[in-house]
N, C-alpha and C positions, 0 to 999 in steps of 0.2 A: 610525900608526895602530894603536890598540890595540881589536878588534872580541870579540864572543860570539857565538857560535855555538850555539842551543838547542831542543833537539829536548825535546819532550815528548810522551813517549809513552807508553802505557797502565799500560804495566810497565815499560817504564826511565824515565829519563829521562836526556838529555842535554848537555853541554854544553863546549865547546870555546875555548878564547880563543888568538885568533893576533895576530900584534904586525909590521907591515910586512910580509904576506904571507906570515912563519909560523907554525905554528902550538908555540904554546911553553907547553900547557898544555891537559888533555882531566880529566872529572868524566863519572862512572855513577854513579847511586842508584834504587832503587828506588822507583817513584810509589808502591802501598800504597796505591792508593784516594785518591789526595790529592796532586793534580798541586802546587798553589798552594807545599803548604807543600817540592814536589819538584822546583823551580822556585827558591827560595824560598835550598833549600842553597848551587844548584850554584852561583848564585849569588853566595852567599859566600860556595863553596871557592875559587871565581875573582877572588872580591876584587875582585866590581863596581862603577865608580865613573861614573856615570854622564853628568860632569862631562866624567870621560877619557876615555872609553872610548863604544860603542855596543854594541848591543843591536838583532842581527837571531834573529827567534821561526818554529816549522817544529813540525809533530805538533797531534795532539788539542788540547793547551794553546794551541795560540800562542797566543788569545788574553786568557790568561789574565794574563798581562803585558806591563808597558806596554814595545812597542820602540816606537826606531825604521823599523825593516820585520820585517814577518809574508811571510810566502812561504811558500810550498802544498808536501804533501810529496812531491810528484812532482818539480818544480824541480829541491828537496834535492837530494834523493838523486840527481838523475842529475848535479849537480854535483859533491855530493858523491864517489860514484865512480868523476870521472875529474880529482881531485886525487890519489886514490888509488892508479885507474891507467889511464893517459890514454891505452891504446889501445882500449880496452873500447867498445863500444856496445851491448851490451845487461844487461838485471839485472834480477835477485832481488831482495824485502829479504820474508825472513819475519820480521812483528812480531808484536809477543806480543798483539795480538788482527786483526791483516790482515795481507797479502800485497799489494805489489805486481811489476809485472811493466812493466817498458818498455822499450824501441826509443831510442837515437839515433843523430844523423844522423856521418857522420865528426868534425866538429866539438865532435861532444854534444846537442847538439840536441836535446828529446825532439819526437821522430816519434810515437812512438805507444805508451799504456799502460793498467792495465789492472788493477783493484783491489777485493781478494774484503776486503771488511770486512764482512759481514753473514754472514755464518758463518763458526764459529772451526776448522774440519774441518782449513780449509789454513794455521792460523799456528802458532805458537808454545804457544802457549793450549793448543792438541789435546795436544800433546808432550807437556807439563806435567802437563796432566795423566792423563793414561796409562800417566805412568815412579811418578806417584805411589799410581797401584793397584795397580800391580807394585811396588811399592814404593821404588824405586830414584832417587836421586840424578839429575834430567835433567843435571845434571854430570860423572854416568860415565857416560852411554849407551853412550860408543864402545868402551870396555872392556866394559861391562856386551855389544852383542850382540856380542862378538867371537867367532869362530869358529863362531854361531847359524845356521838357517836359519829363513824370514819362515813362520810361518802368513798365511796369505790374512785379511784384516781385511773384511770384506762392505759392515759400514756405512759411511755417509759424515756421515751427522751424530754428532756429539762427542758423545750423548747413548742414540744407540743404538749408537757403538762401545764405549762406556763400560760399556756389559750387555753386550754380545759379549766382550766383557777380561775381564769376570769368571766369564763361561760356560763360555773355555776354562780357566779362572785352577782352577776348579771342578772340570775334567778328565781334570784332569793333564798340562795339553800347558807344557811346557816358559819359563817370564817371560821365556830370553833368545829365544825364538821367535815371540814374540807378542811387546816390544817391536822386533822386527823386524818384524815387520810390518806394524806402527804407522807407524815412518818408511819405509815403504814407502807407505804411505797416503794420508800428508801430501804427501809429494814428487812423488806420479801427482795427485796434487789440481795440484795446488801449475804439473806441467807443462804441463796441462793450459791452463789458466791463462795460463803463458809463451807458450804455443801462441798465442791468439787476438792475438800484436801481432804475427803475423809473423816470427816470429823470422828473424833469417841465417844461415842451416846455418853456415858459414865463420869464422863468428867464436866465437870460447870468454863465453859468461856469468859476470859479478862477480855473486857473492854475498856480502848484507852479512844485518842481519841479527843476535838475541840467535844462531841458528845454525850461522852461516858459519860458526866456526870447528871444528863438525863434521864431521871429515873421511869420517866412513860415511855423513853428510847429500851433504858433496858430491860424493863417488864415488855415490852411490844420483841424486843429481839429472842427473851426467854423462848416467850410465843411460837414464833417462827421457829429457832434448831431445834424447840423443845429440851432443852439443858439448861444450866441453871449460867446467871452471865452477874458477874463481878465487877468489881474494877475497886479506885483507891482514888483520893484526894487531890495525887502527883498523876494521874494516869495521864494527863496530854505530856507530860513531859517523860517519859515514857523509853521513847527515840534520843533524847540531850541525855538519860541515866545509863540508857545500855553505852549508847557514844564514850564515856565519861569512863567505865566498867570494864569497859573493853581493851581501853588506853590505858590503862591502867597494866591490865593481865599482861598486854603487849611490852609495855616499859618492863615489866617483871621481869617478862624472860627476854629481853634481848639483856637486858644487867642479871642475872644469868647465866645466858651464854657464854657475855662478855669477860665472867668470872674465871674462866677456864684457860 
């Protein structure tokens, strides 16, 4: 059975296609303030046929599409991360406008979670805005801060931090040092959020989301949390992957029930 998992996020929209349990296609596009159009583009790209496929949706825009199953982000991200790394029992997802810290059992059941969707200072949006002020593409972040010495960013609010960064630039502080300070600032906030789920000190954590492919972010997160940090090339698709496989589980359970 072919199943599409759709993760409609505020910044990016992700979709994956599985067939008989195997991931066979994936697509990521920028949401650009139009989640309906982004969802439609994903479904078109994955050749969605409602007569032949099932659709599971999650994320901010999960109710904007007619889906067979609608599942919460926390559940989908936990499932997706376990599919990417079966040994993981705790994770952080840094999204465009929210951040999720999740603790799981050894079997992958969600035991606790903490979600920040009120303040941008602990999200990918914060980094994007600050890097924009510094005139550097977020995609080049790791190279940009190589060899830098972090300057402390005192403001925890995005608006005030923006003014602080502009002030540091005016003082002649090296942009690379400011950028590294920005990264320390967001990771400090994320680490504090992670501590609220009573993390397992002897276990690595998994990082998903758009910043997960940054080696600097992973290193800083390990320093701040005191545990190892792992990720995966498909980490940004964790929510969509989880949605697809949870949809498969629900379909199999329904099929089993109807056979009796």
